[in-house]
N, C-alpha and C positions, 0 to 999 in steps of 0.2 A: 585683585584678579582671583576668580574662583575657578576651580577645576574639580576633577573627580578623584575620590579616594578609592584606590583599588585594593581588593582583598580576594585572594585565590586560595583554594584548598586542594590538596592532593593526597590520595591514599598511597602509602608506601608499603610495598609487599616484597617478600623474598628474604632469604637469609643474608645477614650482614647489611641490610639496607639502612639501619639506623647509623651504623658506623660510617658508611659511605656518605650519607647526607651530612653527618656532623663534620667529616673531614672537609667537605666543600665549604660548609659554613664557617669553619675555623681556619680556612685557608691553609690546609695541610697537604693539598695535592699540588706538587711542584709543577706538573704539566699544565695546570691552569694558569700559572703565573708567568708563562712565557710571553714572548712578543706577539704571538699569533692569537692569544686569548682575549676575552673581553675585560679581563681584570687588569687594572693599572696597579702593579705591585708597589709603585712608589707612593701610593695613597692608602695602602692597606693598613698603615699605622693609625689611620683615622677611624677605623672600624671600632664599634663598641659592643662589648658583651654585656647583655642585660640580665640573663638568667643562665645558670648552669655552671658546671665545672670548667676547668681551663682547657682540657684537651678533648679531642674527639673520642679517644679510647675511654676516658672517664665518663663521657656522655653515654656511650653504649653500655658500660658497666652499670651505671645508675639504672638504665632501663631493665637490665637483667635482674638487679636486686629488687626493684619494685614488682616485677612479675613473680619472682620467687616468693615474695612476701605474701602473695595471695594464692600460692600453690600452683603457679604456672611454670613448669619446667621445660616443656616442649611445645612448640607452636604447631598448629595445624598447617597443612599445605596451603590453604587459601586464607590464612589469617592475615589481618591488617595490624602489624605491630606498631605502626606510627601514622600520624597525620601531620603533614607539613603545611603551614600557613605562610603566605607571602603577602606582605603589605608594601606598597610602593607609593612614592610621591614624586611629582615633577621637581626638578632641581630649583631651589630658591623659592619654592611656593610657600612653605611654612617657616616661620621665624625660628622655631626650635624643633627640628625633626625628631630629636631623641625623645622629647616629651610626648610627641605624637605617637611614636612607636611604643612608648611605655603604656600609653592608654590602649593601644592595640593588644599588647600582651595581657593587660588586665581584663580586656573583653574576652580573650580566649580562656583565661582562667575561670572567669565567672560563668561562661556558657558551656564549658567542656570538662567539668569535673574538678576544678580547683587548681591552685598553684602547684600542688604536688605532682600533677600529671605533666607539667611543662618540663621537658628534658633540657631544652636550651632555647635561647633567643639571642640573635645576633643582628646588629645593624651594620650594613655595608655602605661605605661611601667611596669605594674604589671602583665603581662601575658607572654606567651612564647616568643613573638616577639613584637617589637614596632609597633603600628598601630594607626590609627586616624579615628574617627567616625565623619561624617558631616551630620547634619540633615538639609534638604532643604525644604522650603515651595514652591511648584511649581506654583507660581503666574505668569501669563503672560497675558497682555492686560485686566486686571481687572477680571480675572477668574482663577479658579484652572484648570490646564492642566497637571496633573501628568502623565497620560498615554501618551499624546502626547510628553511631554518633555523626558520621559523615552524612548519611541520609540519601534520599532520592531527590528528584527535581523540586518537589514541594519544600522539602527541608532545606535544600540549598538556597532557595528563594528566601526562606525565613532567615537563614544565616546572613544573607546579604542585607536584608531589611533591618535586622537587629544591629549589624555593624554600622550601617549608615545612621541609624537613630542614636546609638550610644556614643560613637566615636567620630565618624566623618562629619556629621552635621555640626557638632560642637566646635570643630576646627574650621568651619566655613567651607567645607567641601561638599560637592554634590554627589549624588549616588550614580554609579555607572549603570547605564541601561542594560537590562538582561540580554537584549538582542537588538542589533541594529537592523532597520529595514534596508532594502536595497538602495533606496535614495539616500538615506542617512549615511550609509557606509561609503557611497561614492562621493558625497560632499565632504565627508571627513578626510577621506584619502586625498582628495584634491587639495584640501587645506594643508595637509602635512607636506605634500610635494611642493606647494607654493612656498611654505616656510623654509624648507630645505634649499630651494632655489634662491630665495631672497637672502638667506644668510650664507650662501655659497658653502654649504656643508661639505666636508671632505668625503662623505659617503657617496656623493655623486660621481667622484673620480675613482671609486673603488672598482676592482674587477668583478666584484659580486653585486654591483649596483642593480642589475636586472633582477637578481634574486631578492634584493631588498625591496625593490618596487613591487614585486609580486606579493611579498609578505605584507606590505602596506595596503595593497588593494584587497587582500584577503581579510585582514583584521587591523584597521588603522588605530584602534583604541590605545594600545600601549605606546605607539609612536606619538600619538597626539598628547598622551599624558606626559611623556618625557620632554616634549617641546612646549608644554604649557598651553596647548590649544584646547579651548573649551568645546564641549559637546553641546550642540543645540538640543534643547529639550523638545521632544515631539509635541506637536499641538494637541491639546486636550479638548475633547468635545463635551460640552455641558450636557449632563443627563436630562432627558425630557421628563416632564411631570406626567402623572397618570392621566390627567385631563387632556394633555397634548397628545398622548398616545391614543386615547379613545376617540378623540375628534379628528385624528389625522385622516386625510382622504386616501392614504395608502398609495398603491401603485396604479390604481385605476384612473378613470377619467376625473379631471379636476373640476370640470364645469358640467352643467346640465346639457349645454350645447354639444360638448364633446361626447358625452354619453349617448345623446340622440344620434349623433353621426355614426358612432360605432354600431349602434343597434341597426341603423339603416343599412350599413355595409353587410352585416351578418344576414339580414333578411334578403338582401339582393343576391346573395350567393346562389348559384344553380343547385337545385336539389337533385339528389341521386335518383336514378330510375327505380321504380318499385320492384322489389324482389322478395322472394320467400325468405323466411328466417334462416335457412341453411344455405342461402346463396344461389339457388336455382331460379332462373327466369321462367317465363311462361313455357309450358311444354309444347314442343312441336308436334304436329299431327302424326308424323310417321315415327315418333319415338315411343319406346316401351320402357316401363319401369321394371327393373330386375333387382336382385339382391346385391348387385355390385354397382348400381348407379343407373343413370339415364343414358341411353344411347340410341342410335337410329335402328329401325327395324332391320333384321339381318338380311343381307343380300350376299350370299357366299356360296361357294362350291367346295365341298369337302370330299376328298378322295383319299382312301386308304387302301393299301394293297400289301399283301404279304409277299415279299420278294422271294423268288425261288420256289414258291408253292403254287399249285393250280388254283385258279379262281380269282375273281376280282369283285370287290364290292364297291359301289359308288352311290353317292346320294347327291342330288341336285335340288337346291332350294332357291327359289327366286320370289321377288315381291309379286310378280304377275302370274305365278304358277299356283294352281290349286291341288297339285298332285306331287307326290314323291315317288320316284322311280328307283326301285331296288332290283338290280339284275345280277345274275350269277352265271358265269360261263362254266359249263360242266367240263370235267376232265375229258380228254379225247378218248380215253380207253373205255369210258362208260357211255357217253353220248357223243354224237357226231359233233364235229367242230362248228358246224353251221347251226346247231340247235342251242337254245337258251331257255332258261326258266325265268319268267318275267312276272312280277306282281305289281299291280298298281293299286294304291290305296289313297283315299282322300285324307287330307290333313289340314291343319290350321296352325296358327302361331301359338306356341306354348311359352308362357312367361312365368316369372316367379314374383310373388309379392314381397313386402318388406320382412315378413316372417319366414321367408324361404320355403313356403308351401306352394306346390305347383297348382296352377289353375289354367283352364282353357280360356284365353282372352278373346280370340276371334275365330274359334273353330266353327266348321259348318254345322248348321242346325240339326242335321240328321245324326250327328255324333253326340252333340252336347244337349240335345233336347231332353235326354233322360238323365237321371242322377248318375248312371254308370257310363257316361260318355267317355270320360278319361280312361276308365278301365278298358273300354272297347278299343281305343286308339293304341294303348300299350299292347293289348293282346294281338292286334293286327300287325303291329311292327315286329313283335316277337316272332309271329308266324312267318313273316317275310324274310327275316334274317336267319332263321333257324337252319335252312338248308345250307347256307354259307358256313355257319359255325360247324355243322356236321362234316362238310367237306374239308374243313381245315384241320380236323382231328387226324392224328397220325394213323396210317393203315397198319393193321396187324400183319 
């Protein structure tokens, strides 16, 4: 039976973290040995110390001595004083687990600075599955380089690949996949639950069974490893040759008939109505082009009056009118109420072209027949409204 050889790494940070990790590995924390913990104290005598001094305090002292030897007396706040490795095996999978874990320790020494950097290595048989803790002091070139030795995602992938090639494969183990797909995770979780049900595992009767089920669904790999369930290798797709890539029909039509059918469908689609490049259709007869766009010829009545002051000015413009009528009602103290000053002048439609310069588009010929037609229109308008402007001035 083949299974997966697991290797995990973790950066340890904080003051006293080496002593705390060593106390766990050497089983010196009494609270962990109680009935509610995962450690079976009756089997702790089976544990094996592979590397390091006898007590957790001596492990921490050795770390301080090695750091002082290279001139490190005080750690930075974000320093990584240790890296812990965890190697695990399914129970009964390997004939000599201790020999396997010795090979794991040798791999750590060869890849991470030598045997002198290994503070401790302990094999535990008093939990659910055999596993080994290795504490490493990340010294390189006379300084702590924990983050660099740990590395990023690419370096971690290289560590896993190296461990499989050097250790796991030589013991008949497969490499753990870096990440399970959704389908693989679901299948593996179902296999774990079926095994627990078939063996009537006591965990199913636990009050924490729902939490255990959630943990299995989230990441079934450690549960599968402890139960000896193999991970199905994902199917591999054979790479295509250069000739196959270049002669591939791609995602288009696979046959000439299909290509002809698609072309016919495209040609049969209704064409859009012709329009100008800026989106305007044909100009309507009664529309005029101004600096603000195209709109119908003006048909409006504009009336403005100064409230509370004598006089009223009005202007009437219509499509069917050829005149503008400007009237001013004189104040009652100057002229009789029934009298009025009235001026009638011919006019046309004034428009603006795209450069915002005024022009007479459809003015009568008697005004625009000469080059000064526009000036005459402006002059007549000014003469017509001047009496109104004079009347609106405040009296002395």
